[in-house]
C-alpha positions, 0 to 999 in steps of 0.5 A: 569663772563664778560658781552657780547652783543648778537652779541658777544655771538653768535660770540663766540659760532660760533667760539668755536663750529666750526660752523663759517667756515660752516656759512661763506661758506653758506653766501658766496654761498648766497651772491656770486653775491654781492661778485664776481659780476654778470658775475662771479657768472653766470658762476661759479657753486659750491663754497666750503670753507674748512680750509681757502681754497676756491674752485671755479668750472667753465666750462668756460676756459676763466673765469678760466684763468681770475680767476687764474690771479685775485686770490689775488684781489678776495681773498682781496675782499672776506675778505674785504666783511666779514671784517675778513680773511675768505679765505687764498687760492683760487683753481679754477677747 
């Protein structure tokens, strides 16, 4: 049996149990302002992460258009923030 650090053991538990995507979603909601910036965070209301697809809700048409154009950059920023590929696709509603 191999030896694991506490961090490695927790990471393995999260992956094997299927909790990791939900943990990413919760962390993303908590840290959304740091990830996306103050303006985007102020005008987006809900975030859902399911199967690598992030759904972002906003009522501001101009922001929706801006987010649609910036999807690749936002996806790269999120994945860089988490230091792994958390988001594979983004839907703006």
